Each structure stands twice: as C-alpha cells, then as structure tokens.
N, C-alpha and C positions, 0 to 999 in steps of 0.2 A: 204924336206919341206912337212908339213902336210897341210890339207885343210884350217885350221885356219890361218896358216902362209901366205898362198897364198891369202886368203881373206884380211888379214891385209895389205899385200904388195899392192894389188889392191886398197884398200882404200887410202893408202898413195899416190899412183900414181895419183889417181883421185883428191886428195887434191892439189897436185902440178899443175895438169891441170886446176883446178878451179882458182888458183892464176894466171896462165898464161892467162886464158881467161880474167880476170880482167885487167891485164896489156895490153893485146892486144887491149882492147876496148878503151884505152886512145888514144887520137888524136896524141900524140907525139911519138907513137910507130913507129919504123922504118919498112920499107918494109920487111927486112930480119926477123925481129922479128914477124911480122904478118904472114909471110910464115911459120915460125917455129910453131907458135901458131895454124895455120890451120892443119899442119901435126900432132901436138900433139893431136888435136881434132879427127883426123882420127884414130890415134892409140888408143885413149880412147874408141872410138866406137868399135874398134876391140877387146879391152880388155873386154868390156861389153858383147860382144857376147861370148867370151871364158869363161867368168865368168858364164854366164847363162848356157852354155853347161856343165860346171863343176858342177854347182848346180843341174842341171837335172840328170847328171850321178850319183851324190852322193845320190840323192833322190831315184833313181831307183835301186841302189845297196843295196841288203839286208844286214843287219847287221849280223856279225858272232858271 
C-alpha cells in the first residue's frame, strides 16, 4: 500500500465513523451501539494520530 492508498483508507474509515456518530446521537440507539460508537471514536482519534505521524514522516523524508 502506498501513502495515497493509506490516506484514502483513512478517509473512508473516518466517513464510516461520522455516520456512526450521527446514529449514536439518536435517542433510540441501544446501550451496546453507544458503547461501540464510543470505541469507534477512540479508534478514530488513534488513526488521526497515526495519520499525522505518517504525514510528518513523509514530509521529513527527502525525495529520491
């Protein structure tokens, strides 16, 4: 996987998380679903950190 593929995968994952956030906000959501949505939010935060690290590494790596 190249950097562009990884960025696209992260974008798609974030899109799914955004949809889960919307669903979790509904008052009819079950406790289990709300727990899963919270966990997904934690994972999204971890992905953001990894993505930022990857971007920083890419910027600091000289082109060959």
